[in-house]
N, CA, C, O and the ligand as a Tripos MOL2 file, in Angstrom:
@<TRIPOS>MOLECULE
protein
  317   315    80     0     0
PROTEIN
NO_CHARGES

@<TRIPOS>ATOM
      1 N         131.8870  126.1230  129.3580 N.3       1 MET1
      2 CA        130.8300  126.0130  128.3540 C.3       1 MET1
      3 C         129.5740  125.4770  129.0510 C.2       1 MET1
      4 O         129.6000  124.3940  129.6360 O.2       1 MET1
      5 N         128.4720  126.2450  128.9840 N.am      2 ASN2
      6 CA        127.2320  125.8050  129.6380 C.3       2 ASN2
      7 C         126.2080  125.4430  128.5720 C.2       2 ASN2
      8 O         125.4830  126.3090  128.0840 O.2       2 ASN2
      9 N         126.1470  124.1580  128.2080 N.am      3 PHE3
     10 CA        125.2190  123.7170  127.1610 C.3       3 PHE3
     11 C         123.7680  123.8900  127.5970 C.2       3 PHE3
     12 O         122.8980  124.1960  126.7820 O.2       3 PHE3
     13 N         123.5160  123.6940  128.8880 N.am      4 ARG4
     14 CA        122.1290  123.8070  129.3580 C.3       4 ARG4
     15 C         121.6100  125.2130  129.0770 C.2       4 ARG4
     16 O         120.4940  125.3760  128.5840 O.2       4 ARG4
     17 N         122.4200  126.2380  129.3920 N.am      5 ALA5
     18 CA        121.9810  127.6320  129.2190 C.3       5 ALA5
     19 C         121.7090  127.9300  127.7500 C.2       5 ALA5
     20 O         120.7670  128.6470  127.4130 O.2       5 ALA5
     21 N         122.5390  127.3750  126.8890 N.am      6 LYS6
     22 CA        122.4250  127.7310  125.4580 C.3       6 LYS6
     23 C         121.4760  126.7950  124.7200 C.2       6 LYS6
     24 O         120.6730  127.2430  123.9010 O.2       6 LYS6
     25 N         121.5640  125.4880  125.0060 N.am      7 TYR7
     26 CA        120.8120  124.4920  124.2260 C.3       7 TYR7
     27 C         119.7200  123.8040  125.0240 C.2       7 TYR7
     28 O         119.0240  122.9220  124.5200 O.2       7 TYR7
     29 N         119.5780  124.2230  126.2820 N.am      8 ASP8
     30 CA        118.6210  123.5810  127.1840 C.3       8 ASP8
     31 C         118.8760  122.0780  127.2660 C.2       8 ASP8
     32 O         117.9520  121.2780  127.4080 O.2       8 ASP8
     33 N         120.1360  121.7240  127.1740 N.am      9 GLU9
     34 CA        120.5370  120.3170  127.2430 C.3       9 GLU9
     35 C         121.8400  120.2280  128.0240 C.2       9 GLU9
     36 O         122.8840  120.6410  127.5190 O.2       9 GLU9
     37 N         121.8040  119.7000  129.2380 N.am     10 PRO10
     38 CA        123.0550  119.5860  129.9900 C.3      10 PRO10
     39 C         123.9870  118.6090  129.2860 C.2      10 PRO10
     40 O         123.5690  117.5130  128.9130 O.2      10 PRO10
     41 N         125.2510  119.0000  129.1000 N.am     11 PHE11
     42 CA        126.1570  118.1320  128.3610 C.3      11 PHE11
     43 C         127.5880  118.3540  128.8220 C.2      11 PHE11
     44 O         128.0400  119.4910  128.9550 O.2      11 PHE11
     45 N         128.2950  117.2580  129.0650 N.am     12 ALA12
     46 CA        129.7200  117.3340  129.4010 C.3      12 ALA12
     47 C         130.3240  115.9760  129.0840 C.2      12 ALA12
     48 O         129.6030  115.0080  128.8430 O.2      12 ALA12
     49 N         131.6420  115.9080  129.0860 N.am     13 GLU13
     50 CA        132.3250  114.6380  128.8500 C.3      13 GLU13
     51 C         133.2190  114.3350  130.0520 C.2      13 GLU13
     52 O         133.5230  115.2250  130.8470 O.2      13 GLU13
     53 N         133.6300  113.0930  130.1770 N.am     14 THR14
     54 CA        134.5710  112.7400  131.2340 C.3      14 THR14
     55 C         135.8670  112.2630  130.5960 C.2      14 THR14
     56 O         135.8760  111.7110  129.4960 O.2      14 THR14
     57 N         136.9510  112.4880  131.3100 N.am     15 HIS15
     58 CA        138.2760  112.1240  130.8070 C.3      15 HIS15
     59 C         139.0400  111.3950  131.9100 C.2      15 HIS15
     60 O         139.0250  111.8220  133.0650 O.2      15 HIS15
     61 N         139.7080  110.2960  131.5560 N.am     16 HIS16
     62 CA        140.5340  109.5810  132.5230 C.3      16 HIS16
     63 C         141.9200  110.2060  132.5240 C.2      16 HIS16
     64 O         142.6020  110.2120  131.4990 O.2      16 HIS16
     65 N         142.3470  110.7400  133.6930 N.am     17 ILE17
     66 CA        143.6540  111.3920  133.7780 C.3      17 ILE17
     67 C         144.7400  110.3980  133.3800 C.2      17 ILE17
     68 O         145.5560  110.6820  132.5040 O.2      17 ILE17
     69 N         144.7500  109.2360  134.0230 N.am     18 ASN18
     70 CA        145.6000  108.1220  133.6020 C.3      18 ASN18
     71 C         144.7510  107.2300  132.7230 C.2      18 ASN18
     72 O         143.8170  106.5910  133.2070 O.2      18 ASN18
     73 N         145.0630  107.1770  131.4260 N.am     19 PRO19
     74 CA        144.2120  106.4060  130.5090 C.3      19 PRO19
     75 C         144.0080  104.9540  130.9590 C.2      19 PRO19
     76 O         144.9320  104.3100  131.4550 O.2      19 PRO19
     77 N         142.7920  104.4590  130.7770 N.am     20 LEU20
     78 CA        142.5040  103.0620  131.1130 C.3      20 LEU20
     79 C         143.4740  102.1430  130.3660 C.2      20 LEU20
     80 O         143.9040  101.1170  130.8920 O.2      20 LEU20
     81 N         143.8070  102.5250  129.1410 N.am     21 SER21
     82 CA        144.7070  101.6910  128.3160 C.3      21 SER21
     83 C         146.1150  101.6610  128.8980 C.2      21 SER21
     84 O         146.9080  100.7850  128.5520 O.2      21 SER21
     85 N         146.4350  102.6060  129.7770 N.am     22 ASP22
     86 CA        147.7430  102.6080  130.4520 C.3      22 ASP22
     87 C         147.6280  102.0620  131.8590 C.2      22 ASP22
     88 O         148.5460  102.1920  132.6700 O.2      22 ASP22
     89 N         146.4740  101.4420  132.1410 N.am     23 GLY23
     90 CA        146.3180  100.8700  133.4780 C.3      23 GLY23
     91 C         145.6400  101.8010  134.4570 C.2      23 GLY23
     92 O         145.5350  101.4800  135.6410 O.2      23 GLY23
     93 N         145.1740  102.9570  133.9860 N.am     24 GLY24
     94 CA        144.4540  103.8700  134.8660 C.3      24 GLY24
     95 C         143.1470  103.2440  135.3290 C.2      24 GLY24
     96 O         142.5440  102.4520  134.6050 O.2      24 GLY24
     97 N         142.7030  103.5990  136.5450 N.am     25 LEU25
     98 CA        141.4850  102.9960  137.0870 C.3      25 LEU25
     99 C         140.2560  103.8200  136.7240 C.2      25 LEU25
    100 O         140.3350  105.0390  136.5690 O.2      25 LEU25
    101 N         139.1220  103.1420  136.5910 N.am     26 ASP26
    102 CA        137.8630  103.7880  136.2650 C.3      26 ASP26
    103 C         137.1630  104.2230  137.5490 C.2      26 ASP26
    104 O         136.0560  103.7840  137.8600 O.2      26 ASP26
    105 N         137.8490  105.1060  138.2900 N.am     27 ILE27
    106 CA        137.3290  105.5920  139.5590 C.3      27 ILE27
    107 C         137.3150  107.1140  139.5240 C.2      27 ILE27
    108 O         138.0580  107.7310  138.7610 O.2      27 ILE27
    109 N         136.4670  107.7180  140.3530 N.am     28 SER28
    110 CA        136.2850  109.1770  140.2740 C.3      28 SER28
    111 C         137.5990  109.9290  140.4860 C.2      28 SER28
    112 O         137.7750  111.0230  139.9480 O.2      28 SER28
    113 N         138.5220  109.3590  141.2620 N.am     29 LYS29
    114 CA        139.7970  110.0210  141.5080 C.3      29 LYS29
    115 C         140.6650  110.0840  140.2620 C.2      29 LYS29
    116 O         141.6750  110.7870  140.2420 O.2      29 LYS29
    117 N         140.2830  109.3610  139.2370 N.am     30 ASN30
    118 CA        141.0720  109.3540  138.0030 C.3      30 ASN30
    119 C         140.2770  109.9540  136.8510 C.2      30 ASN30
    120 O         140.6510  109.8150  135.6860 O.2      30 ASN30
    121 N         139.1710  110.6260  137.1900 N.am     31 ILE31
    122 CA        138.2850  111.1440  136.1490 C.3      31 ILE31
    123 C         138.0380  112.6370  136.3570 C.2      31 ILE31
    124 O         137.8220  113.0890  137.4810 O.2      31 ILE31
    125 N         138.0720  113.3840  135.2760 N.am     32 ILE32
    126 CA        137.6880  114.7920  135.3350 C.3      32 ILE32
    127 C         136.5270  115.0280  134.3790 C.2      32 ILE32
    128 O         136.2990  114.2540  133.4490 O.2      32 ILE32
    129 N         135.7890  116.1270  134.6320 N.am     33 VAL33
    130 CA        134.6760  116.5070  133.7650 C.3      33 VAL33
    131 C         135.1500  117.6530  132.8740 C.2      33 VAL33
    132 O         135.7090  118.6360  133.3600 O.2      33 VAL33
    133 N         134.9220  117.5180  131.5680 N.am     34 THR34
    134 CA        135.3630  118.5820  130.6530 C.3      34 THR34
    135 C         134.2850  118.8490  129.6190 C.2      34 THR34
    136 O         133.3480  118.0650  129.4610 O.2      34 THR34
    137 N         134.4290  119.9700  128.9160 N.am     35 CYS35
    138 CA        133.5710  120.1940  127.7520 C.3      35 CYS35
    139 C         134.2070  119.4250  126.5910 C.2      35 CYS35
    140 O         135.3860  119.0780  126.6670 O.2      35 CYS35
    141 N         133.4710  119.1560  125.5410 N.am     36 PRO36
    142 CA        134.0090  118.3590  124.4190 C.3      36 PRO36
    143 C         135.2760  118.9760  123.8140 C.2      36 PRO36
    144 O         136.1970  118.2530  123.4340 O.2      36 PRO36
    145 N         135.3220  120.2900  123.7260 N.am     37 ASN37
    146 CA        136.4920  120.9410  123.1250 C.3      37 ASN37
    147 C         137.7450  120.7070  123.9480 C.2      37 ASN37
    148 O         138.7930  120.3390  123.4180 O.2      37 ASN37
    149 N         137.6250  120.9250  125.2440 N.am     38 HIS38
    150 CA        138.8030  120.6930  126.0900 C.3      38 HIS38
    151 C         139.1980  119.2260  126.0620 C.2      38 HIS38
    152 O         140.3830  118.8940  126.0510 O.2      38 HIS38
    153 N         138.2210  118.3690  126.0520 N.am     39 HIS39
    154 CA        138.5330  116.9340  126.0340 C.3      39 HIS39
    155 C         139.3440  116.5780  124.7910 C.2      39 HIS39
    156 O         140.3350  115.8530  124.8780 O.2      39 HIS39
    157 N         138.9300  117.0810  123.6570 N.am     40 ARG40
    158 CA        139.6430  116.7710  122.4000 C.3      40 ARG40
    159 C         141.0500  117.3620  122.4090 C.2      40 ARG40
    160 O         142.0040  116.7060  121.9900 O.2      40 ARG40
    161 N         141.1810  118.6080  122.8900 N.am     41 ILE41
    162 CA        142.5020  119.2440  122.8130 C.3      41 ILE41
    163 C         143.4760  118.6050  123.8180 C.2      41 ILE41
    164 O         144.6810  118.5650  123.5700 O.2      41 ILE41
    165 N         142.9620  118.1110  124.9400 N.am     42 ILE42
    166 CA        143.8320  117.4030  125.8920 C.3      42 ILE42
    167 C         144.4390  116.1800  125.2140 C.2      42 ILE42
    168 O         145.6280  115.8910  125.3480 O.2      42 ILE42
    169 N         143.5740  115.4660  124.4740 N.am     43 HIS43
    170 CA        144.0810  114.2780  123.7690 C.3      43 HIS43
    171 C         144.9700  114.6690  122.6000 C.2      43 HIS43
    172 O         146.0500  114.1060  122.4150 O.2      43 HIS43
    173 N         144.5100  115.6450  121.8040 N.am     44 LYS44
    174 CA        145.2430  115.9900  120.5750 C.3      44 LYS44
    175 C         146.6430  116.5040  120.8830 C.2      44 LYS44
    176 O         147.5770  116.2310  120.1290 O.2      44 LYS44
    177 N         146.8060  117.2420  121.9770 N.am     45 THR45
    178 CA        148.1140  117.8250  122.3100 C.3      45 THR45
    179 C         148.8700  116.9730  123.3130 C.2      45 THR45
    180 O         150.0200  117.2630  123.6430 O.2      45 THR45
    181 N         148.2040  115.8920  123.8110 N.am     46 ASP46
    182 CA        148.8250  115.0790  124.8540 C.3      46 ASP46
    183 C         149.2510  115.9510  126.0270 C.2      46 ASP46
    184 O         150.3550  115.8210  126.5560 O.2      46 ASP46
    185 N         148.3480  116.8430  126.4170 N.am     47 ALA47
    186 CA        148.6310  117.7440  127.5390 C.3      47 ALA47
    187 C         148.9120  116.9260  128.8000 C.2      47 ALA47
    188 O         148.3220  115.8670  129.0160 O.2      47 ALA47
    189 N         149.8140  117.4340  129.6170 N.am     48 GLN48
    190 CA        150.2310  116.7170  130.8210 C.3      48 GLN48
    191 C         149.5190  117.2680  132.0500 C.2      48 GLN48
    192 O         149.4000  118.4820  132.2150 O.2      48 GLN48
    193 N         149.0410  116.3600  132.9230 N.am     49 PHE49
    194 CA        148.3290  116.7790  134.1140 C.3      49 PHE49
    195 C         149.2860  116.9610  135.2870 C.2      49 PHE49
    196 O         150.0870  116.0790  135.5960 O.2      49 PHE49
    197 N         149.1870  118.1170  135.9320 N.am     50 ASP50
    198 CA        150.0070  118.4290  137.1070 C.3      50 ASP50
    199 C         149.1590  118.1840  138.3510 C.2      50 ASP50
    200 O         148.2560  118.9600  138.6640 O.2      50 ASP50
    201 N         149.4670  117.0810  139.0630 N.am     51 TYR51
    202 CA        148.6630  116.7010  140.2240 C.3      51 TYR51
    203 C         148.7820  117.7100  141.3520 C.2      51 TYR51
    204 O         147.8180  117.9500  142.0790 O.2      51 TYR51
    205 N         149.9510  118.2950  141.5000 N.am     52 GLU52
    206 CA        150.1580  119.2340  142.6090 C.3      52 GLU52
    207 C         149.2780  120.4690  142.4440 C.2      52 GLU52
    208 O         148.6500  120.9480  143.3880 O.2      52 GLU52
    209 N         149.2560  120.9660  141.2060 N.am     53 ARG53
    210 CA        148.5450  122.2350  140.9630 C.3      53 ARG53
    211 C         147.1870  122.0180  140.3020 C.2      53 ARG53
    212 O         146.4700  122.9770  140.0160 O.2      53 ARG53
    213 N         146.8340  120.7450  140.0590 N.am     54 LEU54
    214 CA        145.5210  120.4210  139.4910 C.3      54 LEU54
    215 C         145.2560  121.2010  138.2140 C.2      54 LEU54
    216 O         144.2220  121.8510  138.0610 O.2      54 LEU54
    217 N         146.2220  121.1160  137.2980 N.am     55 LEU55
    218 CA        146.0760  121.8160  136.0310 C.3      55 LEU55
    219 C         146.6990  121.0090  134.9000 C.2      55 LEU55
    220 O         147.5330  120.1280  135.1100 O.2      55 LEU55
    221 N         146.2560  121.3520  133.6810 N.am     56 TYR56
    222 CA        146.8530  120.7330  132.4930 C.3      56 TYR56
    223 C         147.8660  121.6890  131.8830 C.2      56 TYR56
    224 O         147.6180  122.8880  131.7590 O.2      56 TYR56
    225 N         149.0080  121.1350  131.5040 N.am     57 LYS57
    226 CA        150.0590  121.9110  130.8200 C.3      57 LYS57
    227 C         150.0840  121.4820  129.3570 C.2      57 LYS57
    228 O         150.2190  120.2970  129.0510 O.2      57 LYS57
    229 N         149.9540  122.4520  128.4600 N.am     58 TYR58
    230 CA        149.9630  122.1670  127.0250 C.3      58 TYR58
    231 C         151.3610  122.3860  126.4620 C.2      58 TYR58
    232 O         152.1520  123.1360  127.0340 O.2      58 TYR58
    233 N         151.6670  121.7360  125.3460 N.am     59 PRO59
    234 CA        153.0140  121.8550  124.7700 C.3      59 PRO59
    235 C         153.4330  123.3040  124.4610 C.2      59 PRO59
    236 O         154.6220  123.6230  124.4430 O.2      59 PRO59
    237 N         152.4420  124.1710  124.2200 N.am     60 ASN60
    238 CA        152.8040  125.5630  123.9050 C.3      60 ASN60
    239 C         153.0300  126.4050  125.1630 C.2      60 ASN60
    240 O         153.2430  127.6150  125.0940 O.2      60 ASN60
    241 N         152.9740  125.7220  126.3240 N.am     61 GLY61
    242 CA        153.2410  126.4180  127.5810 C.3      61 GLY61
    243 C         151.9900  126.8740  128.3060 C.2      61 GLY61
    244 O         152.0590  127.2740  129.4680 O.2      61 GLY61
    245 N         150.8560  126.8200  127.6430 N.am     62 LEU62
    246 CA        149.6020  127.1990  128.2910 C.3      62 LEU62
    247 C         149.3030  126.2480  129.4480 C.2      62 LEU62
    248 O         149.5150  125.0400  129.3430 O.2      62 LEU62
    249 N         148.8070  126.8090  130.5540 N.am     63 GLU63
    250 CA        148.3830  125.9990  131.7060 C.3      63 GLU63
    251 C         146.9210  126.3210  132.0110 C.2      63 GLU63
    252 O         146.5410  127.4880  132.1090 O.2      63 GLU63
    253 N         146.1170  125.2900  132.1580 N.am     64 GLU64
    254 CA        144.7030  125.4870  132.4770 C.3      64 GLU64
    255 C         144.3560  124.6910  133.7360 C.2      64 GLU64
    256 O         144.4940  123.4680  133.7870 O.2      64 GLU64
    257 N         143.8980  125.4390  134.7550 N.am     65 ARG65
    258 CA        143.5670  124.8050  136.0380 C.3      65 ARG65
    259 C         142.1670  124.2100  135.9920 C.2      65 ARG65
    260 O         141.2580  124.7870  135.3950 O.2      65 ARG65
    261 N         141.9990  123.0570  136.6230 N.am     66 LEU66
    262 CA        140.6790  122.4450  136.6930 C.3      66 LEU66
    263 C         139.7480  123.3310  137.5240 C.2      66 LEU66
    264 O         140.1670  123.9310  138.5140 O.2      66 LEU66
    265 N         138.4840  123.4050  137.1090 N.am     67 ILE67
    266 CA        137.4860  124.1330  137.9020 C.3      67 ILE67
    267 C         136.8370  123.1520  138.8800 C.2      67 ILE67
    268 O         136.6730  123.4460  140.0640 O.2      67 ILE67
    269 N         136.4760  121.9860  138.3560 N.am     68 LEU68
    270 CA        135.8380  120.9690  139.2010 C.3      68 LEU68
    271 C         136.9300  120.0160  139.6800 C.2      68 LEU68
    272 O         137.2610  119.0490  138.9920 O.2      68 LEU68
    273 N         137.4910  120.2900  140.8640 N.am     69 ALA69
    274 CA        138.6360  119.4840  141.3230 C.3      69 ALA69
    275 C         138.5020  118.9810  142.7500 C.2      69 ALA69
    276 O         139.4050  118.3050  143.2440 O.2      69 ALA69
    277 N         137.4000  119.2920  143.4280 N.am     70 ASP70
    278 CA        137.2600  118.8800  144.8350 C.3      70 ASP70
    279 C         137.4990  117.3860  145.0050 C.2      70 ASP70
    280 O         138.1190  116.9600  145.9800 O.2      70 ASP70
    281 N         137.0100  116.5910  144.0620 N.am     71 HIS71
    282 CA        137.1280  115.1320  144.1920 C.3      71 HIS71
    283 C         138.5670  114.6560  144.0270 C.2      71 HIS71
    284 O         138.8620  113.4860  144.2730 O.2      71 HIS71
    285 N         139.4660  115.5500  143.6140 N.am     72 LEU72
    286 CA        140.8640  115.1510  143.4020 C.3      72 LEU72
    287 C         141.7670  115.6170  144.5230 C.2      72 LEU72
    288 O         142.9660  115.3360  144.5170 O.2      72 LEU72
    289 N         141.2040  116.3260  145.4840 N.am     73 GLU73
    290 CA        142.0350  116.9970  146.5010 C.3      73 GLU73
    291 C         142.8720  116.0000  147.3000 C.2      73 GLU73
    292 O         144.0480  116.2510  147.5610 O.2      73 GLU73
    293 N         142.2780  114.8750  147.6890 N.am     74 HIS74
    294 CA        142.9780  114.0100  148.6570 C.3      74 HIS74
    295 C         143.8630  113.0140  147.9300 C.2      74 HIS74
    296 O         143.3790  111.9730  147.4870 O.2      74 HIS74
    297 N         145.1570  113.3110  147.7960 N.am     75 LYS75
    298 CA        146.0960  112.5400  146.9770 C.3      75 LYS75
    299 C         146.2520  111.1070  147.4230 C.2      75 LYS75
    300 O         146.8260  110.3110  146.6800 O.2      75 LYS75
    301 N         145.7650  110.7250  148.6170 N.am     76 SER76
    302 CA        146.0020  109.3510  149.1030 C.3      76 SER76
    303 C         145.3220  108.3330  148.1970 C.2      76 SER76
    304 O         145.6220  107.1410  148.2680 O.2      76 SER76
    305 N         144.4110  108.7930  147.3490 N.am     77 PHE77
    306 CA        143.6950  107.8650  146.4540 C.3      77 PHE77
    307 C         144.4230  107.7070  145.1320 C.2      77 PHE77
    308 O         144.0050  106.9090  144.2930 O.2      77 PHE77
    309 N         145.5290  108.4670  144.9230 N.am     78 TRP78
    310 CA        146.1370  108.4510  143.5980 C.3      78 TRP78
    311 C         146.6060  107.0650  143.1930 C.2      78 TRP78
    312 O         147.1260  106.3060  144.0100 O.2      78 TRP78
    313 N         146.4140  106.7470  141.9170 N.am     79 VAL79
    314 CA        146.8810  105.4670  141.3810 C.3      79 VAL79
    315 C         148.2710  105.6000  140.7780 C.2      79 VAL79
    316 O         148.8240  104.6200  140.2780 O.2      79 VAL79
    317 ZN        139.7950  111.4470  127.4630 Zn       80 ZN80
@<TRIPOS>BOND
     1     1     2 1
     2     2     3 1
     3     3     4 2
     4     3     5 am
     5     5     6 1
     6     6     7 1
     7     7     8 2
     8     7     9 am
     9     9    10 1
    10    10    11 1
    11    11    12 2
    12    11    13 am
    13    13    14 1
    14    14    15 1
    15    15    16 2
    16    15    17 am
    17    17    18 1
    18    18    19 1
    19    19    20 2
    20    19    21 am
    21    21    22 1
    22    22    23 1
    23    23    24 2
    24    23    25 am
    25    25    26 1
    26    26    27 1
    27    27    28 2
    28    27    29 am
    29    29    30 1
    30    30    31 1
    31    31    32 2
    32    31    33 am
    33    33    34 1
    34    34    35 1
    35    35    36 2
    36    35    37 am
    37    37    38 1
    38    38    39 1
    39    39    40 2
    40    39    41 am
    41    41    42 1
    42    42    43 1
    43    43    44 2
    44    43    45 am
    45    45    46 1
    46    46    47 1
    47    47    48 2
    48    47    49 am
    49    49    50 1
    50    50    51 1
    51    51    52 2
    52    51    53 am
    53    53    54 1
    54    54    55 1
    55    55    56 2
    56    55    57 am
    57    57    58 1
    58    58    59 1
    59    59    60 2
    60    59    61 am
    61    61    62 1
    62    62    63 1
    63    63    64 2
    64    63    65 am
    65    65    66 1
    66    66    67 1
    67    67    68 2
    68    67    69 am
    69    69    70 1
    70    70    71 1
    71    71    72 2
    72    71    73 am
    73    73    74 1
    74    74    75 1
    75    75    76 2
    76    75    77 am
    77    77    78 1
    78    78    79 1
    79    79    80 2
    80    79    81 am
    81    81    82 1
    82    82    83 1
    83    83    84 2
    84    83    85 am
    85    85    86 1
    86    86    87 1
    87    87    88 2
    88    87    89 am
    89    89    90 1
    90    90    91 1
    91    91    92 2
    92    91    93 am
    93    93    94 1
    94    94    95 1
    95    95    96 2
    96    95    97 am
    97    97    98 1
    98    98    99 1
    99    99   100 2
   100    99   101 am
   101   101   102 1
   102   102   103 1
   103   103   104 2
   104   103   105 am
   105   105   106 1
   106   106   107 1
   107   107   108 2
   108   107   109 am
   109   109   110 1
   110   110   111 1
   111   111   112 2
   112   111   113 am
   113   113   114 1
   114   114   115 1
   115   115   116 2
   116   115   117 am
   117   117   118 1
   118   118   119 1
   119   119   120 2
   120   119   121 am
   121   121   122 1
   122   122   123 1
   123   123   124 2
   124   123   125 am
   125   125   126 1
   126   126   127 1
   127   127   128 2
   128   127   129 am
   129   129   130 1
   130   130   131 1
   131   131   132 2
   132   131   133 am
   133   133   134 1
   134   134   135 1
   135   135   136 2
   136   135   137 am
   137   137   138 1
   138   138   139 1
   139   139   140 2
   140   139   141 am
   141   141   142 1
   142   142   143 1
   143   143   144 2
   144   143   145 am
   145   145   146 1
   146   146   147 1
   147   147   148 2
   148   147   149 am
   149   149   150 1
   150   150   151 1
   151   151   152 2
   152   151   153 am
   153   153   154 1
   154   154   155 1
   155   155   156 2
   156   155   157 am
   157   157   158 1
   158   158   159 1
   159   159   160 2
   160   159   161 am
   161   161   162 1
   162   162   163 1
   163   163   164 2
   164   163   165 am
   165   165   166 1
   166   166   167 1
   167   167   168 2
   168   167   169 am
   169   169   170 1
   170   170   171 1
   171   171   172 2
   172   171   173 am
   173   173   174 1
   174   174   175 1
   175   175   176 2
   176   175   177 am
   177   177   178 1
   178   178   179 1
   179   179   180 2
   180   179   181 am
   181   181   182 1
   182   182   183 1
   183   183   184 2
   184   183   185 am
   185   185   186 1
   186   186   187 1
   187   187   188 2
   188   187   189 am
   189   189   190 1
   190   190   191 1
   191   191   192 2
   192   191   193 am
   193   193   194 1
   194   194   195 1
   195   195   196 2
   196   195   197 am
   197   197   198 1
   198   198   199 1
   199   199   200 2
   200   199   201 am
   201   201   202 1
   202   202   203 1
   203   203   204 2
   204   203   205 am
   205   205   206 1
   206   206   207 1
   207   207   208 2
   208   207   209 am
   209   209   210 1
   210   210   211 1
   211   211   212 2
   212   211   213 am
   213   213   214 1
   214   214   215 1
   215   215   216 2
   216   215   217 am
   217   217   218 1
   218   218   219 1
   219   219   220 2
   220   219   221 am
   221   221   222 1
   222   222   223 1
   223   223   224 2
   224   223   225 am
   225   225   226 1
   226   226   227 1
   227   227   228 2
   228   227   229 am
   229   229   230 1
   230   230   231 1
   231   231   232 2
   232   231   233 am
   233   233   234 1
   234   234   235 1
   235   235   236 2
   236   235   237 am
   237   237   238 1
   238   238   239 1
   239   239   240 2
   240   239   241 am
   241   241   242 1
   242   242   243 1
   243   243   244 2
   244   243   245 am
   245   245   246 1
   246   246   247 1
   247   247   248 2
   248   247   249 am
   249   249   250 1
   250   250   251 1
   251   251   252 2
   252   251   253 am
   253   253   254 1
   254   254   255 1
   255   255   256 2
   256   255   257 am
   257   257   258 1
   258   258   259 1
   259   259   260 2
   260   259   261 am
   261   261   262 1
   262   262   263 1
   263   263   264 2
   264   263   265 am
   265   265   266 1
   266   266   267 1
   267   267   268 2
   268   267   269 am
   269   269   270 1
   270   270   271 1
   271   271   272 2
   272   271   273 am
   273   273   274 1
   274   274   275 1
   275   275   276 2
   276   275   277 am
   277   277   278 1
   278   278   279 1
   279   279   280 2
   280   279   281 am
   281   281   282 1
   282   282   283 1
   283   283   284 2
   284   283   285 am
   285   285   286 1
   286   286   287 1
   287   287   288 2
   288   287   289 am
   289   289   290 1
   290   290   291 1
   291   291   292 2
   292   291   293 am
   293   293   294 1
   294   294   295 1
   295   295   296 2
   296   295   297 am
   297   297   298 1
   298   298   299 1
   299   299   300 2
   300   299   301 am
   301   301   302 1
   302   302   303 1
   303   303   304 2
   304   303   305 am
   305   305   306 1
   306   306   307 1
   307   307   308 2
   308   307   309 am
   309   309   310 1
   310   310   311 1
   311   311   312 2
   312   311   313 am
   313   313   314 1
   314   314   315 1
   315   315   316 2
@<TRIPOS>SUBSTRUCTURE
     1 MET1         2 RESIDUE 1 A MET
     2 ASN2         6 RESIDUE 1 A ASN
     3 PHE3        10 RESIDUE 1 A PHE
     4 ARG4        14 RESIDUE 1 A ARG
     5 ALA5        18 RESIDUE 1 A ALA
     6 LYS6        22 RESIDUE 1 A LYS
     7 TYR7        26 RESIDUE 1 A TYR
     8 ASP8        30 RESIDUE 1 A ASP
     9 GLU9        34 RESIDUE 1 A GLU
    10 PRO10       38 RESIDUE 1 A PRO
    11 PHE11       42 RESIDUE 1 A PHE
    12 ALA12       46 RESIDUE 1 A ALA
    13 GLU13       50 RESIDUE 1 A GLU
    14 THR14       54 RESIDUE 1 A THR
    15 HIS15       58 RESIDUE 1 A HIS
    16 HIS16       62 RESIDUE 1 A HIS
    17 ILE17       66 RESIDUE 1 A ILE
    18 ASN18       70 RESIDUE 1 A ASN
    19 PRO19       74 RESIDUE 1 A PRO
    20 LEU20       78 RESIDUE 1 A LEU
    21 SER21       82 RESIDUE 1 A SER
    22 ASP22       86 RESIDUE 1 A ASP
    23 GLY23       90 RESIDUE 1 A GLY
    24 GLY24       94 RESIDUE 1 A GLY
    25 LEU25       98 RESIDUE 1 A LEU
    26 ASP26      102 RESIDUE 1 A ASP
    27 ILE27      106 RESIDUE 1 A ILE
    28 SER28      110 RESIDUE 1 A SER
    29 LYS29      114 RESIDUE 1 A LYS
    30 ASN30      118 RESIDUE 1 A ASN
    31 ILE31      122 RESIDUE 1 A ILE
    32 ILE32      126 RESIDUE 1 A ILE
    33 VAL33      130 RESIDUE 1 A VAL
    34 THR34      134 RESIDUE 1 A THR
    35 CYS35      138 RESIDUE 1 A CYS
    36 PRO36      142 RESIDUE 1 A PRO
    37 ASN37      146 RESIDUE 1 A ASN
    38 HIS38      150 RESIDUE 1 A HIS
    39 HIS39      154 RESIDUE 1 A HIS
    40 ARG40      158 RESIDUE 1 A ARG
    41 ILE41      162 RESIDUE 1 A ILE
    42 ILE42      166 RESIDUE 1 A ILE
    43 HIS43      170 RESIDUE 1 A HIS
    44 LYS44      174 RESIDUE 1 A LYS
    45 THR45      178 RESIDUE 1 A THR
    46 ASP46      182 RESIDUE 1 A ASP
    47 ALA47      186 RESIDUE 1 A ALA
    48 GLN48      190 RESIDUE 1 A GLN
    49 PHE49      194 RESIDUE 1 A PHE
    50 ASP50      198 RESIDUE 1 A ASP
    51 TYR51      202 RESIDUE 1 A TYR
    52 GLU52      206 RESIDUE 1 A GLU
    53 ARG53      210 RESIDUE 1 A ARG
    54 LEU54      214 RESIDUE 1 A LEU
    55 LEU55      218 RESIDUE 1 A LEU
    56 TYR56      222 RESIDUE 1 A TYR
    57 LYS57      226 RESIDUE 1 A LYS
    58 TYR58      230 RESIDUE 1 A TYR
    59 PRO59      234 RESIDUE 1 A PRO
    60 ASN60      238 RESIDUE 1 A ASN
    61 GLY61      242 RESIDUE 1 A GLY
    62 LEU62      246 RESIDUE 1 A LEU
    63 GLU63      250 RESIDUE 1 A GLU
    64 GLU64      254 RESIDUE 1 A GLU
    65 ARG65      258 RESIDUE 1 A ARG
    66 LEU66      262 RESIDUE 1 A LEU
    67 ILE67      266 RESIDUE 1 A ILE
    68 LEU68      270 RESIDUE 1 A LEU
    69 ALA69      274 RESIDUE 1 A ALA
    70 ASP70      278 RESIDUE 1 A ASP
    71 HIS71      282 RESIDUE 1 A HIS
    72 LEU72      286 RESIDUE 1 A LEU
    73 GLU73      290 RESIDUE 1 A GLU
    74 HIS74      294 RESIDUE 1 A HIS
    75 LYS75      298 RESIDUE 1 A LYS
    76 SER76      302 RESIDUE 1 A SER
    77 PHE77      306 RESIDUE 1 A PHE
    78 TRP78      310 RESIDUE 1 A TRP
    79 VAL79      314 RESIDUE 1 A VAL
    80 ZN80       317 GROUP 0 **** ****
């Protein structure tokens, strides 16, 4: 979703892969950038993140790979 192209307003949300409330760290290695819709559905379905394949797995079997994942490549930073 490109808000800038449509609304002339750059817009995105961030999501903590490991929730802060579960002890996840507020560091870039634990954060992904999403559009608001994906952010809500990740929470609503409690989709699970696959670190190996850098994708979210939804309860209905759908898998969605991250587009912006370069910052997650080096697993040595994982919490
Ligand atoms: Zn979130």
